[in-house]
LUMDOTOR-452504 format. One record per atom (N, C-alpha, C): atom name; x, y, z. Coordinates in pm, 1 decimal, decimal comma. Layout:
residues N
+-------+----------+----------+----------+
: atome :       c1 :       c2 :       c3 :
+-------+----------+----------+----------+
:    CA :        X :        Y :        Z :
...
+-------+----------+----------+----------+
//
This chain:
residues 70
+-------+----------+----------+----------+
: atome :       c1 :       c2 :       c3 :
+-------+----------+----------+----------+
:     N :   3733,9 :    309,6 :    374,3 :
:    CA :   3592,5 :    287,7 :    397,9 :
:     C :   3523,2 :    424,1 :    409,6 :
:     N :   3415,3 :    440,0 :    339,0 :
:    CA :   3340,6 :    565,2 :    349,6 :
:     C :   3204,1 :    538,4 :    409,8 :
:     N :   3155,6 :    636,9 :    479,5 :
:    CA :   3024,0 :    626,3 :    542,7 :
:     C :   2927,1 :    711,3 :    462,2 :
:     N :   2816,3 :    651,8 :    426,5 :
:    CA :   2713,7 :    723,6 :    352,3 :
:     C :   2594,7 :    748,2 :    444,1 :
:     N :   2554,1 :    872,4 :    453,5 :
:    CA :   2436,4 :    906,5 :    532,5 :
:     C :   2319,4 :    930,6 :    439,1 :
:     N :   2204,1 :    879,9 :    478,9 :
:    CA :   2083,1 :    902,3 :    401,4 :
:     C :   1999,1 :   1007,1 :    472,8 :
:     N :   1962,4 :   1110,0 :    401,7 :
:    CA :   1877,4 :   1214,3 :    458,7 :
:     C :   1738,7 :   1202,4 :    396,8 :
:     N :   1638,6 :   1204,1 :    483,1 :
:    CA :   1501,2 :   1194,8 :    435,9 :
:     C :   1432,7 :   1329,6 :    456,9 :
:     N :   1353,5 :   1371,8 :    360,5 :
:    CA :   1283,9 :   1500,3 :    373,7 :
:     C :   1196,2 :   1505,0 :    499,8 :
:     N :   1187,1 :   1623,4 :    558,6 :
:    CA :   1109,7 :   1644,8 :    679,8 :
:     C :   1024,2 :   1769,5 :    660,7 :
:     N :    897,3 :   1758,3 :    695,7 :
:    CA :    806,7 :   1872,6 :    696,0 :
:     C :    759,5 :   1893,0 :    838,1 :
:     N :    760,9 :   2018,0 :    883,4 :
:    CA :    711,2 :   2052,5 :   1016,2 :
:     C :    575,8 :   2119,4 :    998,4 :
:     N :    480,7 :   2077,8 :   1081,6 :
:    CA :    345,0 :   2132,6 :   1076,7 :
:     C :    329,4 :   2237,8 :   1185,6 :
:     N :    284,4 :   2356,8 :   1144,9 :
:    CA :    265,0 :   2468,0 :   1237,3 :
:     C :    116,6 :   2500,4 :   1247,9 :
:     N :     67,8 :   2501,0 :   1371,3 :
:    CA :    -68,4 :   2543,5 :   1398,0 :
:     C :    -66,7 :   2684,9 :   1453,7 :
:     N :   -180,0 :   2730,8 :   1501,7 :
:    CA :   -189,6 :   2867,6 :   1553,8 :
:     C :   -104,6 :   2888,1 :   1679,3 :
:     N :    -75,1 :   2781,1 :   1752,3 :
:    CA :      3,3 :   2791,1 :   1875,6 :
:     C :    148,0 :   2746,8 :   1858,3 :
:     N :    190,8 :   2720,8 :   1734,5 :
:    CA :    328,6 :   2678,1 :   1710,6 :
:     C :    334,3 :   2539,6 :   1647,0 :
:     N :    444,5 :   2469,4 :   1668,7 :
:    CA :    465,4 :   2338,0 :   1607,3 :
:     C :    367,0 :   2236,9 :   1665,2 :
:     N :    298,6 :   2164,2 :   1576,2 :
:    CA :    203,0 :   2062,3 :   1620,3 :
:     C :    248,1 :   1920,9 :   1584,3 :
:     N :    342,8 :   1909,5 :   1491,8 :
:    CA :    389,8 :   1776,7 :   1453,9 :
:     C :    482,2 :   1783,7 :   1334,4 :
:     N :    517,7 :   1663,9 :   1285,1 :
:    CA :    606,6 :   1657,3 :   1169,1 :
:     C :    573,8 :   1535,3 :   1084,3 :
:     N :    620,0 :   1541,1 :    959,9 :
:    CA :    606,9 :   1429,1 :    866,5 :
:     C :    745,1 :   1406,4 :    806,9 :
:     N :    792,5 :   1282,2 :    815,7 :
:    CA :    923,4 :   1246,9 :    759,5 :
:     C :    905,0 :   1140,3 :    652,9 :
:     N :    963,5 :   1165,6 :    534,6 :
:    CA :    956,4 :   1068,0 :    426,0 :
:     C :   1066,5 :    965,3 :    444,7 :
:     N :   1031,5 :    838,8 :    425,4 :
:    CA :   1129,6 :    730,7 :    430,2 :
:     C :   1098,2 :    632,6 :    318,0 :
:     N :   1173,8 :    527,0 :    311,8 :
:    CA :   1148,6 :    425,3 :    210,1 :
:     C :   1013,8 :    357,0 :    231,3 :
:     N :    962,1 :    361,6 :    355,8 :
:    CA :    835,6 :    296,2 :    388,9 :
:     C :    713,0 :    383,7 :    365,9 :
:     N :    732,4 :    513,6 :    349,7 :
:    CA :    619,7 :    605,3 :    330,9 :
:     C :    643,7 :    734,9 :    405,7 :
:     N :    538,2 :    793,4 :    455,5 :
:    CA :    541,8 :    922,3 :    524,8 :
:     C :    499,3 :    899,9 :    669,7 :
:     N :    590,9 :    923,9 :    762,1 :
:    CA :    565,5 :    896,8 :    903,6 :
:     C :    527,7 :   1024,8 :    975,9 :
:     N :    413,6 :   1020,0 :   1044,4 :
:    CA :    359,0 :   1133,0 :   1120,1 :
:     C :    398,7 :   1118,4 :   1267,0 :
:     N :    452,3 :   1225,9 :   1322,5 :
:    CA :    482,1 :   1230,1 :   1465,5 :
:     C :    426,3 :   1361,2 :   1519,7 :
:     N :    345,4 :   1352,0 :   1621,4 :
:    CA :    288,2 :   1471,0 :   1682,4 :
:     C :    389,4 :   1531,8 :   1779,0 :
:     N :    386,3 :   1663,2 :   1794,2 :
:    CA :    478,6 :   1733,5 :   1883,3 :
:     C :    465,4 :   1678,4 :   2025,3 :
:     N :    577,6 :   1646,5 :   2087,0 :
:    CA :    578,6 :   1597,0 :   2224,4 :
:     C :    552,3 :   1448,7 :   2238,4 :
:     N :    522,5 :   1380,0 :   2129,2 :
:    CA :    491,8 :   1236,7 :   2135,6 :
:     C :    619,9 :   1154,4 :   2142,6 :
:     N :    613,0 :   1041,7 :   2212,0 :
:    CA :    726,6 :    949,9 :   2221,8 :
:     C :    734,0 :    855,5 :   2103,3 :
:     N :    623,1 :    837,9 :   2034,1 :
:    CA :    618,1 :    744,4 :   1921,0 :
:     C :    542,1 :    809,0 :   1805,5 :
:     N :    560,2 :    753,3 :   1688,2 :
:    CA :    490,6 :    807,7 :   1571,3 :
:     C :    341,9 :    773,0 :   1577,5 :
:     N :    264,4 :    849,2 :   1502,6 :
:    CA :    119,9 :    825,4 :   1494,1 :
:     C :     86,6 :    733,2 :   1377,4 :
:     N :    187,7 :    693,1 :   1299,5 :
:    CA :    165,7 :    601,7 :   1188,2 :
:     C :    244,1 :    641,9 :   1065,4 :
:     N :    253,2 :    548,0 :    971,5 :
:    CA :    319,7 :    570,6 :    843,8 :
:     C :    217,7 :    551,8 :    733,5 :
:     N :    215,2 :    643,6 :    638,7 :
:    CA :    111,4 :    648,1 :    536,3 :
:     C :    173,0 :    645,5 :    397,2 :
:     N :     97,7 :    599,0 :    297,3 :
:    CA :    153,8 :    580,4 :    163,1 :
:     C :    175,8 :    707,9 :     82,2 :
:     N :    112,4 :    819,2 :    120,5 :
:    CA :    129,6 :    943,0 :     45,1 :
:     C :    134,9 :   1061,9 :    140,4 :
:     N :    191,0 :   1170,7 :     90,9 :
:    CA :    201,2 :   1293,0 :    169,9 :
:     C :     62,8 :   1346,5 :    204,1 :
:     N :    -28,9 :   1343,1 :    109,2 :
:    CA :   -163,4 :   1396,5 :    134,1 :
:     C :   -234,7 :   1319,1 :    244,9 :
:     N :   -219,9 :   1187,5 :    245,2 :
:    CA :   -282,0 :   1106,3 :    350,5 :
:     C :   -214,8 :   1135,9 :    484,4 :
:     N :    -82,6 :   1151,4 :    484,5 :
:    CA :    -10,3 :   1182,8 :    608,0 :
:     C :    -54,3 :   1319,0 :    663,3 :
:     N :    -71,6 :   1417,2 :    576,8 :
:    CA :   -118,7 :   1548,8 :    620,5 :
:     C :   -256,3 :   1538,2 :    684,9 :
:     N :   -344,9 :   1462,4 :    622,2 :
:    CA :   -479,6 :   1444,1 :    677,7 :
:     C :   -475,0 :   1372,3 :    811,7 :
:     N :   -387,4 :   1272,4 :    823,1 :
:    CA :   -374,4 :   1199,2 :    949,3 :
:     C :   -322,2 :   1290,8 :   1059,7 :
:     N :   -222,3 :   1372,8 :   1028,0 :
:    CA :   -169,9 :   1465,2 :   1127,5 :
:     C :   -280,1 :   1560,3 :   1174,7 :
:     N :   -354,7 :   1614,3 :   1080,7 :
:    CA :   -464,4 :   1705,2 :   1117,0 :
:     C :   -568,0 :   1633,9 :   1203,1 :
:     N :   -596,5 :   1508,3 :   1171,8 :
:    CA :   -694,9 :   1430,3 :   1249,2 :
:     C :   -648,4 :   1407,8 :   1393,1 :
:     N :   -517,5 :   1407,7 :   1417,6 :
:    CA :   -465,1 :   1389,2 :   1552,7 :
:     C :   -459,6 :   1519,6 :   1632,2 :
:     N :   -489,7 :   1630,5 :   1568,9 :
:    CA :   -490,5 :   1758,8 :   1638,2 :
:     C :   -621,2 :   1772,9 :   1716,8 :
:     N :   -627,1 :   1875,0 :   1801,1 :
:    CA :   -747,6 :   1903,3 :   1877,8 :
:     C :   -865,4 :   1923,8 :   1782,8 :
:     N :   -981,3 :   1861,1 :   1810,8 :
:    CA :  -1098,0 :   1879,0 :   1723,2 :
:     C :  -1128,2 :   2027,3 :   1701,2 :
:     N :  -1155,7 :   2062,5 :   1577,0 :
:    CA :  -1187,1 :   2200,3 :   1541,1 :
:     C :  -1064,4 :   2283,5 :   1504,3 :
:     N :   -945,6 :   2223,7 :   1511,9 :
:    CA :   -823,1 :   2297,0 :   1477,5 :
:     C :   -821,2 :   2330,6 :   1329,2 :
:     N :   -766,3 :   2447,0 :   1297,7 :
:    CA :   -746,2 :   2484,1 :   1157,9 :
:     C :   -641,2 :   2393,3 :   1095,7 :
:     N :   -643,5 :   2383,7 :    963,0 :
:    CA :   -544,6 :   2306,6 :    889,4 :
:     C :   -406,9 :   2369,6 :    915,9 :
:     N :   -305,8 :   2290,6 :    953,4 :
:    CA :   -174,1 :   2348,6 :    981,6 :
:     C :   -100,1 :   2388,1 :    854,2 :
:     N :      1,8 :   2469,5 :    871,8 :
:    CA :     91,5 :   2506,5 :    761,8 :
:     C :    208,2 :   2408,0 :    764,8 :
:     N :    240,4 :   2349,3 :    651,3 :
:    CA :    350,3 :   2254,1 :    641,5 :
:     C :    469,6 :   2319,6 :    573,5 :
:     N :    585,8 :   2314,8 :    641,1 :
:    CA :    708,6 :   2372,3 :    584,9 :
:     C :    815,8 :   2264,6 :    578,4 :
:     N :    877,2 :   2251,3 :    459,5 :
:    CA :    984,3 :   2153,2 :    445,6 :
:     C :   1112,5 :   2207,0 :    508,4 :
:     N :   1182,7 :   2118,9 :    578,3 :
:    CA :   1309,6 :   2156,1 :    644,7 :
:     C :   1421,3 :   2071,5 :    591,9 :
+-------+----------+----------+----------+
//
């Protein structure tokens, strides 16, 4: 018996003060989780929408974060 692990791409969002959140791709879409949150902020159909949602959950007036794939 062999065990197969599925790895899903992960992007970490960096703001001026460090990590602000992450986006993980799954079969259901792109899931946004803010740094320090116990639950996700939602799952979105595209990466661009997920990026916008993550930015919308940041402090008002925050600069657009830098997204790095891990």
